[in-house]
C-alpha positions in Angstrom: 127.9 182.7 79.7 124.2 182.9 79.1 121.9 181.3 81.6 119.1 178.8 81.0 116.5 178.6 83.8 115.6 174.9 83.4 117.5 171.8 82.4 117.5 171.6 78.6 118.6 168.8 76.3 120.9 169.4 73.4 121.6 166.7 70.9 125.2 166.8 69.6 126.4 164.8 66.6 130.2 164.5 66.2 132.0 163.7 63.0 134.0 161.2 65.0 135.2 160.6 68.6 138.5 159.4 67.2 139.8 162.8 66.2 142.3 164.0 68.8 141.5 167.7 68.5 137.7 167.1 68.5 138.1 165.0 71.6 139.6 168.0 73.4 136.7 170.2 72.2 134.2 167.6 73.4 135.7 167.6 76.9 135.5 171.4 77.1 132.1 171.5 75.6 130.6 169.0 78.1 132.0 171.2 81.0 130.6 174.4 79.4 127.2 173.0 78.8 127.0 171.7 82.4 127.8 175.3 83.7 124.9 176.5 81.6 122.5 173.9 83.0 122.3 172.2 79.6 122.5 168.5 79.2 124.2 166.9 76.2 123.1 163.8 74.3 126.2 163.1 72.2 126.6 160.7 69.3 129.6 159.5 67.4 128.9 159.3 63.7 132.3 157.6 63.3 132.8 159.3 59.9 129.5 158.0 58.5 127.2 160.7 57.2 124.1 158.4 57.2 124.7 157.6 60.9 124.8 161.3 61.6 121.7 162.1 59.5 119.7 159.3 61.2 120.7 160.5 64.7 119.6 164.0 63.9 116.3 162.8 62.4 115.6 160.7 65.5 116.6 163.5 67.9 114.1 165.9 66.2 111.3 163.5 67.1 112.1 163.6 70.8 110.0 166.0 72.9 113.0 166.8 75.1 115.1 168.1 72.2 115.8 171.8 72.7 118.7 172.3 70.3 120.8 170.4 67.7 124.6 170.8 67.5 126.3 169.5 64.3 129.9 168.6 63.5 129.2 167.7 59.9 130.7 164.4 58.6 130.7 165.4 54.9 132.7 168.6 55.3 132.0 170.9 52.3 128.9 169.0 51.2 126.4 171.8 50.9 123.6 169.5 49.7 123.9 167.3 52.7 124.1 170.3 55.0 121.0 171.8 53.4 119.0 168.6 53.8 119.8 168.5 57.5 119.2 172.2 58.0 115.8 171.9 56.3 114.7 169.2 58.8 115.9 171.1 61.8 114.3 174.3 60.7 111.0 172.6 59.9 111.0 171.2 63.5 111.5 174.7 64.9 114.6 173.7 66.8 117.7 176.0 67.1 120.9 174.7 65.8 124.7 175.4 66.0 127.2 173.9 63.6 130.9 173.9 64.3 134.4 173.1 63.1 133.8 171.4 59.8 132.7 173.7 57.0 129.4 173.1 55.3 130.5 174.3 51.9 133.6 175.1 49.8 131.8 178.3 48.9 131.5 180.9 51.6 128.4 182.5 49.9 126.6 179.1 49.9 127.4 178.6 53.6 126.2 182.1 54.4 122.9 181.6 52.7 122.4 178.3 54.5 122.6 180.0 57.9 121.1 183.4 57.1 118.0 181.6 55.8 117.6 180.1 59.3 118.0 182.9 61.9 117.9 180.3 64.8 121.3 179.0 63.6 125.0 179.8 63.6 128.3 178.4 62.6 131.4 178.4 64.9 134.7 177.8 63.2 137.8 179.6 62.1 139.0 181.8 59.2 140.4 178.5 57.9 142.9 180.2 55.6 144.6 181.7 58.6 146.0 178.4 59.7 147.8 177.7 56.4 149.1 181.3 56.2 150.4 181.3 59.8 151.9 177.8 59.4 153.6 178.9 56.2 155.0 182.0 57.8 156.3 180.0 60.7 158.0 177.5 58.5 159.5 180.2 56.3 161.0 182.0 59.2 162.4 178.9 60.6 163.9 177.8 57.3 165.6 181.1 56.7 167.1 181.1 60.2 168.4 177.5 60.0 168.8 176.9 56.3 172.2 175.3 56.2 171.5 172.9 59.1 168.3 171.8 57.4 169.8 171.3 53.9 171.3 167.9 54.8 172.6 167.0 51.4 174.0 170.5 50.7 172.3 171.0 47.4 171.1 174.5 48.3 167.4 173.4 48.3 165.0 172.1 51.0 163.1 168.9 50.2 159.7 168.6 51.9 156.8 166.2 52.5 153.2 167.3 53.0 150.6 165.3 54.8 147.0 166.3 53.9 144.2 165.1 56.1 141.2 164.9 53.8 141.0 165.4 50.1 137.7 167.3 50.2 138.0 169.2 53.5 138.1 172.9 53.0 140.5 173.5 55.8 142.9 170.8 54.5 142.8 172.2 51.0 143.7 175.7 52.3 146.4 174.5 54.7 148.1 172.3 52.1 148.3 175.1 49.6 148.9 178.1 51.8 151.6 176.6 54.0 153.8 176.0 51.0 152.9 179.4 49.4 153.8 181.4 52.5 156.9 179.4 53.3 158.1 180.1 49.8 157.4 183.8 50.1 159.7 184.0 53.1 162.4 182.1 51.4 162.3 184.1 48.2 162.3 187.3 50.2 165.5 186.1 51.8 167.1 185.1 48.5 166.6 181.4 49.0 165.1 178.9 46.5 161.6 177.6 47.1 161.0 174.3 48.8 160.6 171.2 46.6 158.4 168.2 47.1 160.5 165.2 47.8 158.9 163.1 45.0 159.0 164.9 41.6 156.6 162.4 40.1 153.8 163.3 42.6 151.8 166.0 40.7 149.7 166.7 43.8 152.7 167.5 46.0 151.1 165.9 49.0 150.2 162.6 50.5 146.5 162.3 51.6 144.9 160.1 54.2 142.6 157.9 52.1 140.2 157.5 55.1 140.1 161.2 55.7 140.9 160.6 59.3 144.0 162.8 59.6 145.6 160.0 61.6 149.0 159.4 63.0 148.8 155.8 61.8 148.6 157.0 58.2 151.5 159.5 58.5 153.7 157.2 60.5 153.3 154.4 57.9 153.8 156.7 55.0 156.8 158.4 56.6 158.5 155.0 57.2 157.9 154.0 53.6 159.3 157.3 52.3 162.4 157.1 54.5 163.2 153.7 53.1 163.8 155.4 49.7 164.5 159.0 50.5 167.2 159.1 53.1 170.7 160.5 53.9 172.4 157.5 52.5 170.8 158.1 49.1 171.5 161.8 49.3 167.8 162.7 48.9 166.6 162.8 52.5 163.3 164.5 53.3 164.4 167.7 55.1 161.1 169.2 56.2 157.7 167.7 57.3 154.5 169.8 57.0 151.2 168.3 58.4 147.6 169.6 58.3 147.2 168.6 61.9 149.1 167.6 65.0 148.1 163.9 65.0 149.7 163.4 61.6 152.7 165.4 62.9 153.0 163.1 65.8 153.0 160.0 63.5 155.7 161.6 61.4 157.8 162.3 64.5 157.4 158.7 65.6 158.7 157.4 62.2 161.6 159.8 62.3 162.6 158.8 65.7 162.4 155.1 64.7 164.9 156.1 62.0 167.2 157.8 64.5 166.2 161.4 64.1 164.5 164.0 66.3 165.7 162.6 69.7 166.7 166.0 71.0 170.2 167.5 71.6 173.0 165.7 69.8 170.8 164.1 67.1 169.9 165.3 63.6 166.4 166.9 63.6 164.0 167.1 60.7 161.8 170.1 61.3 158.1 169.0 61.7 155.2 171.4 61.8 151.5 170.8 62.5 148.2 172.5 63.4 146.0 172.3 66.5 148.4 172.6 69.5 147.2 169.3 71.0 148.8 168.3 74.3 150.9 165.6 72.6 152.2 168.1 70.0 153.0 170.7 72.7 155.0 168.0 74.6 156.9 167.1 71.4 157.7 170.8 70.8 158.7 171.4 74.4 161.1 168.4 74.2 162.6 169.6 71.0 161.2 166.8 68.8 159.0 169.0 66.8 159.3 172.7 65.9 155.9 174.3 66.0 152.2 174.2 65.5 149.2 176.6 65.0 146.9 176.5 67.9 143.2 175.9 67.1 141.5 177.0 70.2 139.5 174.0 71.6 138.5 176.0 74.7 137.2 178.9 72.6 135.4 176.6 70.1 133.6 174.9 72.9 132.8 178.1 74.8 131.3 179.7 71.7 129.1 176.7 70.8 127.8 176.4 74.3 127.1 180.1 74.7 125.3 180.5 71.4 123.3 177.3 72.0 122.1 178.6 75.4 121.2 181.9 73.9 119.1 180.3 71.1 117.3 178.0 73.6 116.5 181.0 75.8 115.2 182.9 72.7 117.5 185.8 73.1 117.3 188.5 70.5 121.1 188.5 70.2 122.3 184.9 69.8 125.9 186.1 70.2 125.4 187.7 73.6 128.2 187.0 76.0 130.8 185.8 73.5 134.4 186.6 74.1 135.3 189.9 72.5 138.3 188.3 70.7 135.9 186.1 68.6 135.1 187.6 65.2 131.4 187.6 64.2 130.9 187.7 60.5 127.5 188.7 58.9 125.4 187.5 61.9 126.0 183.8 61.1 129.7 182.9 61.5 131.8 183.1 64.6 135.5 182.8 64.0 137.8 181.6 66.7 141.3 183.1 66.2 144.4 180.9 65.7 147.7 181.4 67.4 151.3 180.2 66.9 152.8 177.8 69.4 156.5 177.0 69.5 156.9 176.3 73.1 157.2 179.9 74.0 153.6 180.6 75.0 
């Protein structure tokens, strides 16, 4: 960790306090900032970009504001990010952004941060989560194919829960999980997975509120199971989710229908992303197969360390970062993902 000699105030704007993964990051971040003698003035934008923008504008007018940390509401909206960044830069305040990408174009994002040296972005190589989830799914399907193929038609029917239509990470996870699962199946001489509803051209169900919530996935899963089930010979045989909260909702709906209760019951394999405590418990109890760990501890640590370095005016804003983090072009710190199947 870097050290700051005097108590300094950092204003942190969160996309929402309601997100399970972000809640775990927030807890870690508060502890990390305290170790660095930094205080946090946090704000819940509750999914409202105007609320977030107003909070940042107000924070910049406060004499005690030493840094701004942003978890952007409108993920992928480069014009919104540019407007906020311009304000922060004009005020001469350092800023760290994290988790939610500022653009769907990596070059645009790079320009935003490289044009403000007193800034950085902490996130992931977002494509990795989809690739790793797809590889995990593919391996599992190949190893358990006949057990998963409940109607014995030689194909696996799947449902995909997408968290947010415009979110860069959701887009990548949705596409790549299927692509890489199929690669493993084809390599093993098996047919590709098929979306349960042939009339759905998108091949996913998306949370209309962009909240990636278990309420959405649970309600949708229950509705789907009323039409696509073992009795009708068209049961959904695989559940893929962009995050663990939606995976949790899907498991709850499956359990209500008599599935995924552990040994002696039929299990529909469910996969998520994040490795939340709830998901790890589900996996360890055999109710869910696996998830891709998005490192909340690493995310918080990197944000806190860079913020402290920027406040202290250090020449190297990345000084003291964990050597496992990947620094890209002096603006982007990538926190690695990892597979979790209850074995680590």
